[in-house]
C-alpha positions as CSV (number, residue, x, y, z in Angstrom):
1,M,-3.6,-10.6,8.6
2,S,-3.7,-8.0,5.9
3,V,-0.4,-7.5,4.1
4,A,1.0,-4.2,2.8
5,I,2.5,-4.1,-0.7
6,K,5.3,-1.8,-1.8
7,I,6.2,-1.4,-5.4
8,C,9.7,0.0,-5.7
9,C,11.9,1.6,-8.3
10,I,9.0,3.8,-9.5
11,S,10.5,5.7,-12.4
12,D,7.8,8.2,-13.6
13,R,4.3,9.4,-13.1
14,S,2.7,6.7,-15.3
15,E,4.3,3.9,-13.2
16,A,3.1,5.6,-10.0
17,E,-0.4,5.9,-11.3
18,L,-0.4,2.3,-12.5
19,A,0.8,0.9,-9.2
20,I,-1.7,2.9,-7.2
21,A,-4.6,1.9,-9.5
22,E,-3.7,-1.8,-9.2
23,G,-3.7,-1.7,-5.4
24,A,-0.1,-0.9,-4.2
25,T,-0.2,0.4,-0.7
26,V,3.3,2.0,-0.7
27,L,5.5,3.4,-3.5
28,G,9.3,3.3,-3.4
29,F,11.6,5.8,-5.0
30,V,15.3,5.0,-5.3
31,G,17.7,7.9,-4.7
32,E,21.0,8.3,-6.6
33,A,23.0,7.0,-3.7
34,P,21.9,3.3,-3.6
35,L,23.9,0.8,-5.7
36,G,21.2,-0.9,-7.8
37,P,18.5,-0.3,-10.4
38,G,15.9,2.5,-10.7
39,R,17.9,5.5,-9.4
40,L,16.4,9.0,-9.8
41,P,17.6,12.5,-9.1
42,D,16.2,14.0,-5.9
43,E,14.3,16.6,-7.8
44,T,12.5,14.0,-9.8
45,I,11.6,12.0,-6.7
46,A,10.3,15.2,-5.0
47,A,8.1,15.9,-8.0
48,L,6.7,12.4,-8.1
49,I,5.9,12.4,-4.4
50,A,4.1,15.7,-4.8
51,A,2.1,14.2,-7.7
52,V,1.1,11.2,-5.6
53,G,-0.5,13.7,-3.2
54,G,-0.7,11.5,-0.2
55,R,-2.9,8.9,-1.8
56,V,-0.4,6.2,-0.6
57,P,2.8,6.6,1.5
58,C,6.0,7.3,-0.5
59,W,9.4,5.9,0.7
60,L,12.8,7.3,-0.2
61,L,15.5,4.6,-0.6
62,T,18.9,5.9,0.2
63,A,22.4,4.4,0.9
64,H,23.7,7.6,2.6
65,V,25.2,6.9,6.0
66,A,26.4,10.4,6.9
67,L,23.8,12.5,8.8
68,D,24.2,15.7,6.8
69,D,23.8,13.8,3.5
70,L,20.7,12.0,4.9
71,I,19.1,15.3,6.1
72,D,19.8,17.0,2.8
73,Q,18.2,14.2,0.8
74,I,15.2,13.9,3.0
75,E,14.6,17.7,3.0
76,R,14.9,17.8,-0.8
77,T,12.5,14.9,-1.4
78,R,10.0,15.1,1.5
79,P,9.0,11.4,1.7
80,D,6.7,9.8,4.2
81,A,9.4,7.3,5.2
82,V,13.1,6.8,4.5
83,Q,14.4,3.3,3.8
84,L,18.0,3.1,4.9
85,C,19.6,0.6,2.5
86,A,22.9,0.7,4.3
87,L,23.1,0.0,8.0
88,V,23.6,3.2,10.0
89,S,24.7,3.8,13.5
90,S,22.4,4.3,16.5
91,P,23.2,8.1,16.8
92,I,22.1,8.5,13.2
93,H,18.7,6.9,13.9
94,T,18.3,9.1,17.0
95,A,19.3,12.3,15.1
96,L,16.9,11.5,12.2
97,R,14.1,10.9,14.7
98,E,14.7,14.2,16.4
99,R,15.0,16.2,13.1
100,F,12.0,14.6,11.4
101,P,9.5,13.5,14.1
102,S,6.8,12.4,11.7
103,L,9.2,10.6,9.3
104,Q,9.0,6.8,9.4
105,L,12.4,5.1,9.7
106,V,12.8,1.8,7.9
107,Q,16.1,0.0,8.3
108,V,17.2,-2.6,5.8
109,V,18.8,-5.8,7.1
110,H,20.5,-7.9,4.5
111,V,19.9,-11.6,5.3
112,H,23.2,-13.3,4.4
113,G,23.3,-15.7,7.4
114,P,22.3,-16.2,11.0
115,E,24.0,-12.9,12.0
116,A,21.1,-11.1,10.4
117,L,18.9,-12.1,13.4
118,Q,21.3,-10.4,15.9
119,V,21.4,-7.3,13.7
120,A,17.6,-7.1,13.5
121,Q,17.2,-7.5,17.2
122,R,19.8,-4.8,17.9
123,V,18.3,-2.3,15.4
124,A,14.6,-2.8,15.8
125,P,14.1,-0.6,18.9
126,R,15.5,2.4,17.1
127,V,13.3,2.3,14.0
128,D,9.6,2.0,12.9
129,A,10.1,-1.0,10.7
130,L,12.7,-3.5,9.4
131,L,13.0,-4.5,5.7
132,L,14.7,-7.8,5.0
133,D,16.5,-8.0,1.7
134,S,19.0,-10.1,-0.1
135,G,21.6,-7.6,-1.1
136,S,24.9,-8.5,-2.7
137,E,28.4,-7.1,-3.0
138,G,28.1,-3.7,-4.7
139,K,24.3,-3.9,-4.8
140,L,22.2,-2.9,-1.8
141,G,18.8,-3.9,-3.4
142,G,17.0,-4.9,-6.5
143,T,19.1,-8.1,-6.8
144,G,16.1,-10.3,-7.8
145,Q,17.6,-12.9,-5.4
146,V,15.7,-14.9,-2.8
147,H,17.4,-15.3,0.6
148,D,16.8,-17.8,3.4
149,W,13.2,-17.4,4.4
150,S,13.6,-19.5,7.5
151,L,15.9,-16.8,8.9
152,S,13.4,-14.1,7.8
153,T,10.7,-16.0,9.7
154,Q,12.8,-16.0,12.8
155,I,13.3,-12.3,12.5
156,V,9.6,-11.6,12.0
157,E,8.7,-13.7,15.1
158,S,11.2,-12.0,17.3
159,A,11.2,-8.4,16.1
160,S,9.5,-5.7,18.2
161,V,8.5,-3.7,15.0
162,P,6.8,-4.6,11.7
163,V,9.0,-6.5,9.3
164,W,8.8,-6.2,5.5
165,L,10.1,-8.9,3.2
166,A,12.0,-8.2,-0.1
167,G,14.4,-10.1,-2.3
168,G,13.5,-12.1,-5.4
169,L,9.8,-11.9,-4.9
170,T,7.6,-12.5,-8.0
171,P,4.0,-13.3,-8.8
172,H,5.0,-17.0,-8.6
173,N,6.4,-17.0,-5.1
174,V,4.8,-14.2,-3.2
175,A,1.9,-16.3,-1.8
176,Q,4.4,-18.9,-0.5
177,A,6.6,-16.1,1.0
178,I,3.7,-14.5,2.8
179,T,2.4,-17.9,4.1
180,Q,5.8,-18.9,5.3
181,V,7.3,-15.7,6.7
182,R,4.1,-13.7,7.6
183,P,5.7,-10.3,7.1
184,A,3.8,-7.0,7.6
185,G,4.5,-6.2,4.0
186,V,6.2,-7.3,0.8
187,D,8.4,-5.3,-1.4
188,L,9.7,-5.8,-4.9
189,C,11.3,-4.0,-7.8
190,S,12.5,-6.3,-10.6
191,G,9.9,-9.1,-10.1
192,V,7.1,-7.2,-12.0
193,R,9.2,-5.6,-14.7
194,D,9.8,-6.4,-18.4
195,S,13.1,-6.6,-20.3
196,S,13.2,-2.8,-20.6
197,Y,12.7,-2.5,-16.8
198,K,9.3,-1.0,-17.1
199,L,6.4,-2.1,-14.9
200,D,4.5,-5.0,-16.6
201,P,0.8,-4.4,-15.9
202,V,-0.1,-8.1,-16.1
203,A,2.7,-9.2,-13.7
204,L,1.9,-6.3,-11.4
205,R,-1.8,-7.2,-11.2
206,A,-1.0,-10.9,-10.6
207,F,1.5,-10.1,-7.9
208,I,-0.8,-7.8,-6.0
209,H,-3.8,-10.1,-6.4
210,R,-1.8,-13.1,-5.0
211,A,-0.2,-11.1,-2.2
212,L,-3.6,-9.8,-1.0
213,R,-5.1,-13.2,-1.2
214,A,-2.3,-14.8,0.8
215,G,-2.3,-12.0,3.3
216,G,-5.9,-12.4,4.5
217,P,-8.9,-10.2,4.4
218,V,-8.6,-6.5,3.7
219,Q,-8.8,-4.7,7.0
220,I,-11.0,-1.6,7.5
221,G,-10.3,0.4,10.7
222,P,-13.0,2.1,12.9
223,N,-14.4,5.4,11.6
224,P,-12.8,5.3,8.2
225,T,-12.7,8.3,6.0
226,V,-14.3,8.3,2.5
227,A,-10.8,8.1,1.0
228,E,-10.0,5.1,3.2
229,L,-13.3,3.4,2.2
230,Q,-12.5,4.0,-1.5
231,R,-9.1,2.6,-1.0
232,S,-10.4,-0.5,0.8
233,V,-12.7,-1.2,-2.1
234,L,-9.8,-1.1,-4.5
235,L,-7.8,-3.5,-2.4
236,L,-10.9,-5.8,-2.0
237,E,-11.3,-5.9,-5.8
238,A,-7.6,-6.5,-6.3
239,R,-7.7,-9.3,-3.8
240,M,-10.7,-10.9,-5.4
241,G,-9.5,-10.4,-9.0
242,W,-12.3,-8.1,-9.9
243,L,-10.3,-5.2,-11.3
244,E,-11.1,-6.2,-14.9
245,A,-14.9,-6.1,-14.4
246,D,-16.6,-4.1,-17.1
247,L,-17.5,-0.6,-16.1
248,I,-21.0,-0.6,-17.7
249,E,-21.7,-4.0,-16.1
250,S,-20.7,-2.6,-12.7
251,G,-23.2,0.2,-13.2
252,F,-26.0,-2.2,-13.9
253,L,-25.1,-4.3,-10.9
254,M,-25.2,-1.2,-8.7
255,V,-28.7,-0.4,-10.0
256,E,-29.7,-4.0,-9.0
257,E,-28.4,-3.3,-5.5
258,V,-30.4,-0.1,-5.4
259,G,-33.5,-2.2,-6.2
260,E,-32.6,-4.6,-3.3
261,L,-32.1,-1.6,-1.0
262,H,-35.6,-0.4,-1.8
263,A,-37.0,-3.8,-1.1
264,A,-35.2,-3.8,2.3
265,I,-36.7,-0.4,3.0
266,R,-40.2,-1.6,2.1
267,A,-39.8,-4.6,4.4
268,L,-38.6,-2.3,7.2
269,R,-41.6,0.0,6.8
270,R,-44.0,-3.0,6.9
271,A,-42.3,-4.4,10.0
272,Q,-42.6,-1.0,11.6
273,A,-46.3,-0.8,10.9
274,R,-46.7,-4.3,12.5
275,G,-44.8,-3.2,15.6
276,E,-42.0,-5.7,15.1
277,D,-38.5,-5.5,16.3
278,L,-36.7,-3.5,13.6
279,T,-33.1,-4.7,14.4
280,P,-32.9,-7.4,11.6
281,Y,-34.6,-5.1,9.1
282,L,-32.2,-2.2,9.8
283,A,-29.2,-4.7,9.5
284,A,-30.5,-5.8,6.1
285,A,-31.0,-2.3,4.9
286,G,-27.5,-1.4,6.1
287,A,-26.0,-4.4,4.2
288,E,-27.7,-3.2,1.0
289,I,-26.5,0.3,1.5
290,A,-22.9,-1.1,1.8
291,D,-23.3,-3.0,-1.4
292,V,-24.5,0.1,-3.3
293,L,-21.6,2.1,-1.8
294,N,-19.1,-0.6,-2.8
295,Y,-20.2,-0.5,-6.4
296,L,-20.2,3.3,-6.4
297,L,-16.7,3.4,-5.0
298,A,-15.5,0.7,-7.4
299,I,-16.8,2.8,-10.4
300,A,-15.1,5.9,-9.0
301,N,-11.8,3.9,-8.8
302,R,-12.2,2.9,-12.4
303,L,-12.7,6.5,-13.5
304,G,-10.0,7.9,-11.2
305,V,-12.5,10.0,-9.3
306,D,-11.7,11.2,-5.7
307,V,-15.1,10.7,-4.2
308,A,-14.4,12.9,-1.2
309,Q,-13.2,15.8,-3.3
310,A,-16.0,15.4,-5.8
311,S,-18.6,15.4,-3.0
312,R,-17.1,18.6,-1.4
313,E,-17.1,20.4,-4.7
314,K,-20.7,19.3,-5.7
315,N,-22.2,20.1,-2.3
316,L,-20.7,23.6,-2.3
317,K,-22.4,24.1,-5.7
318,N,-25.6,22.6,-4.3
319,Q,-25.7,25.3,-1.5
320,E,-25.5,28.0,-4.2
321,R,-28.5,26.6,-6.2
322,T,-32.1,27.6,-6.0
323,W,-34.4,24.7,-5.4
324,D,-38.0,24.9,-6.5
């Protein structure tokens, strides 16, 4: 299975860009309501979500339980999902679903004991996902504390919706957590931050690399967009530990792959002239094209280039040029 990775408590644009560049698949922004670290004003969250521009989903963390307060905060921030850090009633879930049909509802369940299993089973049919966290008195998240993963495993196995795991995760224990619990995604805040509570790039990269390795191969759906392909290459490199590869070296390796592509094309043409079955030759050429594309997308990721956007802009210019 492929595991999703949410980096929470994002505080500014630089942290958002760092997390995306290292392979985070979801960003979490903590509203002023939750009791815990990383809180931001709604206006700041809205600006950061706008800056992300849909590259990865953005979740709003809130501890509001009153419907009017929730609606107001969601409308002010415009997230892709709302993470309800406090347990809300069934009518609240229903009302949010009706008011925001495209909004993903993620209910936090604090795993303090066996009763969490009953809570999860009761809430799951009303939401899109559950998130299991430790929580403590006066602090609804960001505790840095691990809870009983055996209970979390039972919830994952019995829940009717995807289940995320949070609570005390670090680069040192995330692989074990994924292997044992098998969650749909992992979520952390303090586990990759330094003493000043800023994202630590080394710890962040280690966490994402180990989480992706433990979670299984990166999945690519049918008919992916260019953006999805570009993102999948980033996740592949993060999973394999290739994000530190030298940019110039990557360029040379891509040129080598172009040479192998030409060799595959020559073999195809010769087989065609001999009247042979072209199936294996087409497959070989396709594999070389994929290798060239992977290197190209990896270089684009290093440079922060949106390939789909760059292609649109360049081809519009190409149509205006005069070709001799």
